[in-house]
N, C-alpha and C positions, 0 to 999 in steps of 0.2 A: 274408580274416579270418574267424575263427570267431565270428559274431555270436550264435549260440545260447548259447555260453559267457558272453558279455558280458551278454546278457539274463538268463540264469540268475543270474549274480552280482548283478545289480541287483535281481532279485526277492528274492533272499536278504537283501540289504541292506535292502530296503524292509520285509520281514517282521521285521527286527530292531526295528522301531519307531522307529529313530533319526530318520528324516525327519519323523515326526509331532510331534516335540518343537518347541515354539514357539521356544525359544532356538536350536535347530539351524537352523531356517528363517531366522531373523533374522541369525544369524551368516553363513550362506551368502550371503544377499543383500548383506550388508555387504562380504563378500569380493569378490563380483562387482562391486560398485560401486567398490571400491578398485582392482581390476584394470583396469577400464575407464579410470579416471582415470590410472593409472600407465602405461597403454599408449596414451594419447591420440594422441601424435605418430605412433607406429607404425601405429595404425589409420588416421589421416589419410593416411599414406604408402601404405598398402596399398590404400585406396580410390582414391587417385590413380593407382596403378599399374594397377588393374583396370578402372576406369571413367573415369579422368581427372576425378574429382570435385574441386571446389574445396574449400579448407579450410573456408570458410564453410558450404557445403552438407554436407560430411562431418560437421561438428560438429553442426549444427542437426538434420539428418535421421537421423543414425546414432548419435551419441554423446550429445549433450545431452538428446535426447528419452528415452533409456534411463536416464540418471542421474535425470531427473525422475520417471520411472515407478518406479524403485526407491525413491526418497525417499518418494513417495506411498504405495507398498505398505508400507514399513516403518512409516510413521506409522499406517496403518489396520489392519495385520495383526492386532494383538491383539484388536480388536473383531470382525474377520471370522471368526476361528477359533472364537469362542465359540458354543456351542449356542444356537440362537434359540428362545425360548419362544413358542409360538403359541396361539391360542385353542382351547378345547375345548368342544364342543357340550353341551347339557344332557343329551343321551342318554348322555354319558360322565361324568356327575357323579361326583366322587371322584378323577378322574384328571387328569393334566397332560400336555401335549403339547410335544415339542421336535423341532427339525430340527438334526441334527448334520452339519456339512460334513466329509467325509472324503476323502482322496486316492484316486485310482484305483489307483496303483501305479507301473508302469514305462511311461513315455510316450515316443513317437517324435515328434520335431519335424523336419519336412522344410521347409527354407527356400529361397527363390529367390535370384536373382542381382541383382535391381534395387536392393535395399537389403540387401546380403548380411550385414551385421552386425546392423542393427536388427531385421530380420525373423527372425533366428535367436535373438536374445537376448530380445526382447520376450515371446514365448510362454514362454521358459525362466523368466522372472521369475514368471509365473503358475504354472508347474509347481512351482517351488521353494516359492513362498508357500503353495501348497495342500498341500505335503508329499509330492510325488512324486519319483521318480528320472527321469532323462531321457537319451535318446540323440539327438543333433542330427546331421542329415544336411544339411550346407551345399551350396551349388551349386558344381559343378566349373567353371562359366564365370567365376567370380571366385576364382581359385586363391590369390592372395596373401592376400586377406581370410579365406578359408576356412582357410588354413594358420595364420594368426595367431589366429583364433578357437580352433582346436584347441590351440595353445600356451597361450593364456590360460586356457582351461578346465582343461587338464591341470595347470597350475601351481597352481590353487587348489582343485580338487576331485578326490577319488579316482574312478577310472573306474566303480566300483560305484555311485556316486551320480550323476555327470554325465559323459558321454563324448561325443566328437565322432567321427563316422565319415565321413572324407573319401573321395571317389571319384565315379565317374560313375553312369550310369543302372543299371548292374549292381549297384552298392552299394545303391541304393534298392530294387531288386527283391529282393536278398538280405535286406534288413531287413524288407521287407513280408511275407516268408515266415515271419517270427517272430511269436509270439503276444504282442502288446503289450496293455496295458490301456487305452491311449488313443492316438490318432494325431491330430496337428495338422499340417495341410498348408497351405502358401501357394504358389500358382502358378496355372497355366492351368486352364481348364475341362476340357480334354481329359485332362490328367494327373490332375485331381481325380476324374474318373470311374474311372480306373485305381486310385487310392487307395481309393475307396469300395468298389470291387469286391473288392479284396484284404482290406479290413477286414471285409467281410460274411462272409468264410469263418470268422472267429472271433467274429462279432457284436461287433467292437470299435467302440466309439463314436468318432466323428470330429468334428473341426472342419475345415471347408474354407473357406479364404480365397481366393477366386478373383478374377474380374474381370468383364469385359464392357464394353459401350459406354456409358459414362457421359455423359449429355447435360448441356449447359449452355444455359440459356435466358436471353436478354437481351430484356426487354420494352421497349416504347417509352417507358415512364416511368422507366427505370433511370438511375442516375447513370453516364453513359457513361464518363467519364474514370476513375472508380474501378473500374468493371466491367472496363474494358480492362486496367488494371494488374493487378488480382487474377486475372483469367483467364490473362493472359500468364505470371504467376508460377506459378500452379498447373499450367498446361499444360506449360511448358518446363523446369520444375525437373527435374533428373536426365535432361534431354533427352527429356522426355515418357515416360520409362520408369517410370511410377508407376501402380499399379493404380487409384487414385482420381482420376487426372488427368482433366480434361474431355476426352472422346474426340471429341466433335463439338459444334458450336455452332449453335443456332437463334437468329437475330437478327431482331427485328421489321423489316419492310420499310422503314418510315419512317425508321429510324435506322441502317440497315445501313452506308451509305457513311461517315457520320460516325463510327460505331463503329470501322470498319476503319482510319480515319486515326489515331484515338487508340490503337488496338491496335498499329499499326506503330511509333508513337512510344514506347509503353510497352515494346515488345520491344527497341527500340534502346537505351533507357535501361538496361534490365536486362542486356543481353548485347552491347552495342556495335553499331555499324553493320555490322561485319563479324565475326559470331560465329565463323566458321570460323578466324579468326586469333586468337580469344580463347583464351588458354592455359588458362582455367578452365571452358570449356564442356564438359560431360560428353559422352563419346563413346558410340556404340552398342556394345553388349556384344560382338557377334560379326559376322563377315562375312555369315553367313546372315541374321541379323536386319537388317543394313544393306541387303542386296539386296532383302529383302521390302519394307522401307520405301521404298527408292528406286523400286520399281515403282509405288508409289502416286502418285508425282509426275506420272504421265501422266493422272491422273484430273482432270476439271474444268479449271479455269483457275488457274495459279499467280498469286496476287495479291500475296503477300508472301513473300520468301525464295525457296526452291527450289534453292539451290546446295548442292553436296555436296563432300566430300573423302573419296574412297574409301580412300586410303592411311591417313588418320587416323580412318576410320570415323565421320565427323561429318556431320551434316545440319543446316543452319541452320534456326532457327525458321521454319516455312512455313505459310502460309494458302492453302487451296484454295477457290475459289468455283465457282459453276455445278455444284454437286454434287447428286446424287439418291441415294435409297436403293438404286438399281440399280448404282451404281459399286462396284468391288472394295473400295475403302477403307472402305465402309460395311457390309461383310459380317462382319468380325471386329474385335476390339479392336485399335487401331492400335499402342499402346505405343511411341510415338516422337514426335518434335517436329513433327508434321504435324497441322494443325487444319482439318478440313473445315467450311465454313460454309454453312448453308442459311438461307433467309429464310422468314418466315411473316407472315400477317395475322391469322388467327384462332387463338387458343390451342387450341381444340378440335382443329384439324388436327394440331398437334404431338403432342398427347396420344394421338391415334389412331395416329400414326406410331410413337411409342415403344411403344404397346401391342402392336404387331405384331412386337416383338422381345423377347428374354429380358429379365427384370428386371435393371436395371443395378446395379452395386455402389454407385455414387454418383450424385447429381443435384444440380445447382446452378441456382438461379433468381435473376435480378437484376431486382428490381422494388420500387418504393416503395409499391405498392398491396397492402394486406393481403388483399383479396379474390382478387387474382391469385395471391398466394403460397399461399393456402388451396386454391384450385382445383387448383394443381399438386400440392400435398402430398396432397390428398384423393383424387386421381384417378390417381396414378402410384405403383406399388410399387417401392421401391429400398432398398438397404442402409442408407444414411445420406447426409447431405449438408449443404449450407449454403444459407442465404438471404443474398444479397448478399456472398458470398465463395466461395472454392474451397479444398478440401483441408484447411482449418484445423480442421475437426471431428475429424480424425484425431489431433490432438495433445492433446485433452482427456481426462484420466483418468476424468472423470465420464460420458463418452459411450461406451457399448459400441460397438465397431467390428466390422462383419461384413456379409455379403451376405444375399440372399434369393433363393430359387429357383436359377436358373442361376448367380448370382453368389456363391453360397456357403451354408454351413450353420454356424450358431453365431457367436459374437462374443467379443471380448476387449478388453483395455485396462482399467486400474484394477481395480475390484472385478470387472468382467466377466472378467478373466483368472483371478482366484481362483475365480470361479464355474465357469468353463469346465473347469478342472482339478480340480474337486471334485464328488463325488457327494453329494447331499443325502439323508441317511439319516433317515427319519421314525421317531420313537420315542414311544410312549405309556406313561407311568408310572402304573400303576393302584394304588389303595389296597387294603389288606387289612383295613381297619378295619370295613368292611361290604361286603355283596354285594347287588347289585340283582337281585331274583328274576325280574323280568319278561323278562330276556334268555334265560331257559331255557324249553324247550318244554313242560316238565311242570307249569308253574305254572298255577293256576286262572285262567281268563279271560285267559290270556297274550296272545293275539292282540288282544283288545280293549284291553288296556293298552298294547301296543306301538303300536297305531294312534293313541293319544293323543299319542305323541311323533313317530312317523314318518308324516307326512301332507303 
């Protein structure tokens, strides 16, 4: 496909000024919301076909969350688009200062396979709200959802405004050869580096939503029963194929055995005693990913689960103990329903262990002690997270979501999405009713007068 022509058409449409009109943006978001509602069952069916997602999981994590995001954006957009008046220093007396949010132009959104609809449309909401055009490149690993996304978008938007480019890695490479005004990527660290390198050729700004090994800490004073249930929910949702899922668990030595008993019970309550026969348990996206995950089952000791169904590409919720940082499962993000568990006695030991690895995208700590919570928050850098919960921070439009260091660049959700796809243009409006002479080099005692203000 001729992507150069598509990008050119979008740039021309953007320059027409249409996308900057507040009514146009609101109407586009309303169309998107309506299309999601009208295609709810088709989306549920497509997600079932691609990943075997249950109807409950498909709605809560892929559909409902987007409807709420659009509702929130429509409510606040009129205030977001207004120029913001800011303070002006005394040295600029007679003038007023404003920050104007303006769209970048034509944006490229590259989305992953694990939440193939949500992670394509969530950044699109921000791009539209900020007044941009967009081209979405969905994942080829979830073909039914990607095809439906393309049909939905083409039914409500002209291609010069929003378009979907289906295809494999060659499509991504072809798109990256074009000169976009902004690139938004969600995916792995390795591919994120490729995206950043391609963007650097045109000095294109980027948002990279990546991943990493997100730790979960259960201290000895935690509410063990609640901790077990919330960790099992956050870890095994979508069969662990979630960028902010707890990647590994640090449990205090004194409560480890008790915690594992509660964790096993919580897992069985959520997914039954035989998850492999549960028709609603999400499968692994591909045979390659399944084989990678299956190889980790040789690490440490299988304490819970461990059974697999290769034909169905399913791995039951599994807990591994007797794990160390030297094991293969601890080298990269797991991205599957396997939870390595390590024990600790001193909090300082865990903090040191986490410091020896790249900054995680998320962190979770379970403790009733505020000093313990503060020690973790103050000593570990991470993208975002929860105290006494997992994953839930992702669903709040008031909390910008993103990584730090190796886990990503930039953030979005709620106003954060609008900010990400907007350039803040600073403007000073100066009076012509008078002119301050001391700013000019030819005024008598100019330097002396300047020093009265600039000191």
